[in-house]
Each structure stands twice: as C-alpha cells, then as structure tokens.
N, C-alpha and C positions, 0 to 999 in steps of 0.2 A: 395671178400673173405678176411677174416682177421684171422691171427693165424692158417690158415689151416681149417677154417670153413666159410660156406657161410653165407651171411646176407640177409636181406630183399631186399637188391637191386640185389640180384642175381637171383630173381625168379619173375615170372609173376603170379599174384594171382587172377585176375578176373575170377569169375566163379569156383573158386577152393575151395574145401573143405579143411580147415585147422585146424589140431589139435594143439592147443596152450597150452603148459605147463607153467603155470605161478607159483609164491609162493605168496600167499595172505593170509598166515597164520598169523592170529592177535588175540590178546586177545579178548575174548568173554564174553558179559553179557547174561548169558543164561537166567535169569529171563525176560529180556527185549528182547531177542532174537535180540539183536544189537552188534555192534563191538565197542570196547573200543578205538581202534586206527586204522587208515586206511592209514599209511604211506606207506606200502608195495603194497597196492591196487593202490594209486596214480602212484607209480613208474612204474607200468606195463600198465598204461593207454596209453601212446604214442603208444606202440606197437599194442594194440587192436584197437586204433583208425586208425592206419595206414593200418592195415590189411583190417579192414571194409570199409575204404575209396577207397581202391584199388579194392574193389568189391568181396572180400573173403567171404566164408561162414565160420565164426570164431567158433570153438568148443574149449571151454576153460576147461582144465583139471587143478584141484588144490587140495591140502589137506588142512585140518584144524585141529589142535591138535597135539600134541605129541603123539606117540604111546608107550610111556613108562608105560601109564595106558590107558587101553581101554576107560576109562570114559572120557578122554580128547578129544576124537572124537567129531566133531559137524558138522553139516550140513553146506553147504556153500550157504544156501538160502539167510541169509543177506548181504553176499558179492554180490549177484547178484543186490540187491537194491541199495547198495552203488556204483557200477559200473554204474547202470543205470543213478544215479545222477551225477556222474562225466563225464560220456560220452554224457549226454544229449541225450540219445538213449536206447531204450529199450534193456535190456540184459535178455533174457528168461532164465528160470530154470527148471530143471526137477530133480525130487527126485529119480535119477537113475545114475549109473555110466556107465555101458556098456551092460544092459539089453535091452528087447524089447522097453521100453519106451524111453531110451536114443537113441537107434539106429532110432528109428521111428521120433523122434525130429530132428535128425541130417539130416535124408533124406529130411525133410520138410522145411529146411532152405532156403531162397532166398539169393541171393547176397548181401553182405553187412550187413547180420543179424548176430546176436551173441547170443551164448547158452553157458550157464555155466552149466556144469554136477555136480552132487553132490560130496562129499567128496571121492576122490579116494582111502583114507585109509579104506573105508567101504568095499573094495575089500582085501582080505587076501594077495594077492600077494604085496601089496604096503606097508606091515607092516615090521617093522624092523627085526622080528623074521624070516620072510620068507627071507629077504635079508641076514642075518647074518648066518642062519642055512644052507640055500640051496646053498648060494654063486653061483647063475647061471650065466653063461657066458652071454654076451650081445647077442649072438646068441640064447642061449636058452630063454632069456627074450621075445624074438620075438615069442616064442610058447606059452606064457602064455595067459590066457583067455582075459585080458584086450585088449592086442595088437590084438589077432586073431579076436575079436569081432569088434573094432573099426578102425583098418587099412584099412580094405578093403573099408570103406566108405569115406576115405580121400585121397587127392592128395599131401598134403605136410604136414610135421611136423615142428613146430618151438618151441624152448625152450627159454623161457625168465626168466627161475627160476635159476639164478644163486646162489640165496641163498641156494638153495637144490643140487647144483652141486656136492657135496659130496657124496650124496646118490647113491646107485646102484639098483635101482627099475625100473620096466617095462615102468610107465609112463614117467620116465626121460630117460632111456638108451635103451628101447626095440622098439620103433617105429622108431629109426634111422637106424635099421637093415633092414627095409623094404620100407620106405618112404624117399623121397629127403627131406633133413632136413636144417634147418637155425637156427642161434641164433637171438632172438629178439633185440630190441633196448636197453633194460635195461641190458641184458646179454652182449651184446657188449660193452656197457659204461663201465660197472664194470669190465670186463676182461681188457680193454684198461687202465683204471685208476690204477688198481693194478699192472698191468704190467710196467706202468711208475715208480710206486712207488718202486718196487723191482728191476727194471733195471737201473733207471736214476733218483733217487731222487735228488732234491735239498739239499744242505748242508748248514748247519748242519741238519740231519735228525733225529727227535726226535720221539719217540714211547711212548706214555702215556698208561701205563697198569695197570688196577685195576680191581675192581668188584669181584665177587664170583666164576667166572668160572676159576678156578686155572689151570686145565689141559691146556686149551687153551693158557693162559698167559704163561705158561712155555715152551709150544711147540713154541710159536711165539718168545720168549726171546732167545731160544737156536738158532732159525733160523736167525732172523734179526740181532743179534749180531755175529753170527759165519760167516755169509755170507756178514758182512760189510754193510748191509742195513740201519741199524740204528746206528748214531755216540752216542746217548744217549738214555737211557731207564729212564723213570720217573715211580718208583713204589709207588702205593698207594692202599688203600683199603686192603682186605684181601692178596692181591700179597705182598705188601709193610709189612705186619705184619709177612709173612712167611719168607720174606727175612731177616727182623730183628731177628727172632728167630734164622736163620741160621748164622747170625752174631755173635750171642752169647748173645743177649740182652734178658732179661726175661720181656716178654710183660704182664705177670700177669696171674694168675690161670683161670680167666674167659675166657679171649681170647685163651688161649692154650686148655682148655677144648673145646671150640667151634671149634677149628681147629681139634682137635683129633675126635670129634664127627662127623665131616664132612668127616673124612677120608683124611684129607690133610696133615697129618704127613708125608706121603710119598714123600712129595716134598720138605721137608727140606733137604734132601741130595742133590736133583737137584738144590735148591737154593745156597747151600754151593759150588757145582761145577761151577755155573755161577758166583758167586763172586770171586772165586779163578781164572776163566779165564778173566772174563770182569768187575771186581770190580770199575775200574775207569770209567767205561762207564755207570753204573748203580746207579742213585741217588736214596736214600732212604729216607724216612721221618725222620726229625730231631726233630720234636715235634708231639705229637698225643693227640686227643681228647677223652674224655670219658664223661658219664653222672653220676653224684652224685645226687640222689633224684630229678631227672628232670632237674638239672642244668649242663650247658656245662662247663667242665673244660679242662684245657690242661696241658700237662707234657711233659719235655724234656726228652730225652733217657736216660740222666744221673740221672734223677729222678724215673726211672722206678724200680720195677713194682708198678702198681696199680692193686687192685682187683676188677677191674670194666671192663666191655666190651669195647674195643677200636672201635670206631665208625666213626672217621674221622680223616683226617690230620689236623695238627695244623696251626696257623697263619704264624708261620715263614716258615714251608715247603711249605704251599701255595704260599708264596711270592717267594720262590726260583724257584718252578715249574712255576709260571707265567713269570719270568724273562726269564727263558730258553725257554720257549714257544715263547715269543715275539722276541727273537733273532734268532729263527730258520727260515729255509727255506722250510721244510716239516715237517708237524706234523700229525702222525696218533693216533688216539685215540680209545682205546677199553677197556671199564670199568669205572665205577665212582670211586671217592677216598673215598667214605665212604657210610653211609647210607642216601642218598640224598633225599629220600622220605619225610623226616620230616624236618621242618624248623630248629630246633635246632641242626641237624647234617648234613646240607648240606653245610656248608661254604667252605669247600675244593672243592667239586665238582663244586659249583655254581662259584667260583672265578676262577678255572682252566678252565672252560666252557667260561668264560667271557674273558678270555685270548685268547682262540681259536677264539673267535668272532673278537677280535682286531688285532691279529698277521697278519702280511703281508705275512706268510708263506702259503703255499699250505696245506690245511687242509683236512683230511679225517676222518670221524667217521665210526666206524663199531660196530656191536652187538647191541642187543635189549636194555639193559639198556643204552647204551651210546645214542642210538636215543630217548629213553623216556626223558633222560636228556636234549638232545638238544631242543625237543619240549617243556619240562617244562619251560625252560629259553628263549624260543621264539627266538633260534639262527638259525633255519634251513636256514634262507636267507643268513647267513654270513659264513655258512661252505662251503667250495668249493664242496665237495662231500661226501653224505651221502650213505654209502654201506649198502644194505638190507642183505648182508650175515652174517652168524655167523660162523658155522662149515666150510662151503665152503671158507670163507674168510681165516680162520686160516690156513688150509691145503693148500690153494693157496701159502700163504706167506712162507710155508715150501719149496715150489719149487714142490710139488708133483702134477702130472697130473691128474685132477678131472675125474671120471668116466663119468660124462656128457660131459666133453670136448671130451674125447676119442670117445664117442658115435657120438657127433656132427660131428666129423672129418670123421667119417665113412659114416654117413647119407649125408655129403656134396658131397661124391663120387656117390652116386646113381643117375642114370638118371631119368630125369623126365618123367612122363606118357605123 
C-alpha cells in the first residue's frame, strides 16, 4: 500500500475478473479510423500486461474525446488495435459499454484474456454535464447504471487513469464503493513522482510555464510559488505575454485583441498580484518574435509595441531560459514557448526543449502540447518523466486531494471476495 491506496502487489489476480479504468484518450484521424498519437496507450501497457500475466480476466474501460462537444466522442475500436500490437496479444473489443453485449463478452473471458469496452462517455452518466449538474456523492455513483451493470461481474477494480483523476465520474469513483480496489502501475508512478516534486524537489527548482491553457498556468504559479515548491518560474507563450501586459508593456493591438477574444483579460489582475508577491522569482521574456509577411523578426521590450501577433520568445530570452534550466536540479515543464508547430516560430520551444534534454536536473514534462513537443524533438528518452496528466496534474500541484484518490482510498478498505 502507498499513500493509503493498495497497489497491484496487494492482491491476488489469478482467475479474477478485473475492471481496469485507463486514460488512453488520444487525437484521432476519423477519416482513417486511426490514432495520431499513442503516448498514453504505451504508458498503461505495463499494468495491462501485468494483470494479464497474473491470470486476470482484464476488462478495460476508457473514454475518447472531450465532452465539451458531443461530436468529439469517438469509438475506442482503434485503441484496441494499437493495444493488440503493443501487447503482442489479442485485445478483444465490443461496441458496447455496459449493455447485454458487453456483459456477455465479460462473462466469456478466460484467464489472461483482455477485453476493451467502447467509449464510456457514450453513457450519459460519464459526461461532464451529469458530473457538474448532479454532483453525485461517491456512494450515489455506486447506484448508477454503469456500476450496477458491471460491478457484479467483477472481483477487483484497478484505476490506472491518473490523467483523469480530477474527474468525479462513475467509471472513476463509483466502482471503489463496491469492489476491492487498487491503483495501477502508471497511477502509482505518477503519484510518486509528483509527490517527490512537491515535497522534496532538488534545488534550484524551476517551473517552465507556457502554452495557451492560461487558467492552468496561473493556478500552478500561485501554488508552486506560494508553497515554495518552485524557486523560479520561466514564463513563455501566452502566459509570458499576459505577464508582460500586467507589468505595463504594450504588446501590440493584435496580441491584445487575441487575448481579449479568448477571454484571458481576467488573468491580467492575477498576473499583477503574482508579480507583486513573487516578481523576483518570475523570469519574463526580454525579447519576443513576430512574423512580418512570413519573415520572422524579433523585438526587445523597449521597442514594443508591434502591430503583429507575438508568436515566440526571442533569441535573448531563449538563451536566458536555457542557462537557468542547465543550472537547475529539478525542472518541471508545462506548455511551449510559442507556436512550435511551424518551423519559423519554433525556435524558443525547440531550444528550451533541447536544454531539457541536456540538463543534469531531474526533468518532468506534463500536458498534451508539452508531450507533443517532446515527441517532435525526439527527446522522450532524455526526459526523466513524462506525466500523462493535464487537469489532474494541475490540481495535484495545488495540494488538492483528487476525487479518484479519495475513492481509491475507500476501495482499498473493502474486503476481498
């Protein structure tokens, strides 16, 4: 047991039916019915393989697509094909979640066999509106259709979906109310790594924050600076632009209009408070890049504004950020330094990432765009840990006890059948 939660070492699995919740949500090419990335799928393979090797009948539950818009939902059928290739073992698939087809397939499993059910978000109980509007207790989640239909067929519940640990939904928090539960190897590893970063980071501890998920960045800055987890924050991308606005720099009409259109103006006051409290600990860009008729140009802060969209940090800022990263003992990175998808605007992100690959510090990458950048620059083998979590990661760093962690603690107290 770790952190008050049982692990795979605490149970016997041979001959047992195990409901395994994973997070294998990946970008999908719907025209080809294939996945554009398989990073998260690779990450959960060790847990699936271990359960299968120990003789469990493994039933995998997963979601695909954000439920901000229903059109984002997609079947998990291509995921089963990828898992089959990675595991070198057939992963069965059924086009059902908890109906008769799914239940029949679960009952037919032999020891060591693996079954992936279809997208759990096809069930209304797994959607954000259900979660936020009803706010069911974990006890009430045990009464939902999903749990009532599947739990009686299972002996154990294992959650390996740390990336979804901030969600409070039946497939994540309901089964632990009725089944002996444990965290999978990925969940255990991510929990351990992030606990070490927050409780005992090597010093200096540097957080590199950028990208376009502004709310996440400001939540994180408040937390890691306020709790003394970070010694320095390097602010790039839109995060850096908003911080510059808060410091009184005119970043130009185009960039200000973009920030306003996205509704990010609300964070300017937050940025002012952060700069007032922790200004000496926050490194801002000293030069910024923009495109002029397709040509990259850079401007120092003293020469602002420019009436062009700011797309990257400049060479001077990049060198400064690199030096700080190379001198650190711990580096956590969430978000790129600009529009790294295009060669003309990737300089800052590419070179900051190269420093992450060279530094002797313990390096952790978190967030979807950060993982994409890591893969683009072929640096996954040089980063010490790549965290699959996004929202869960942010909330963990604030010190919040995540809903799935609470549920797993409860499930760890349930006696085995």
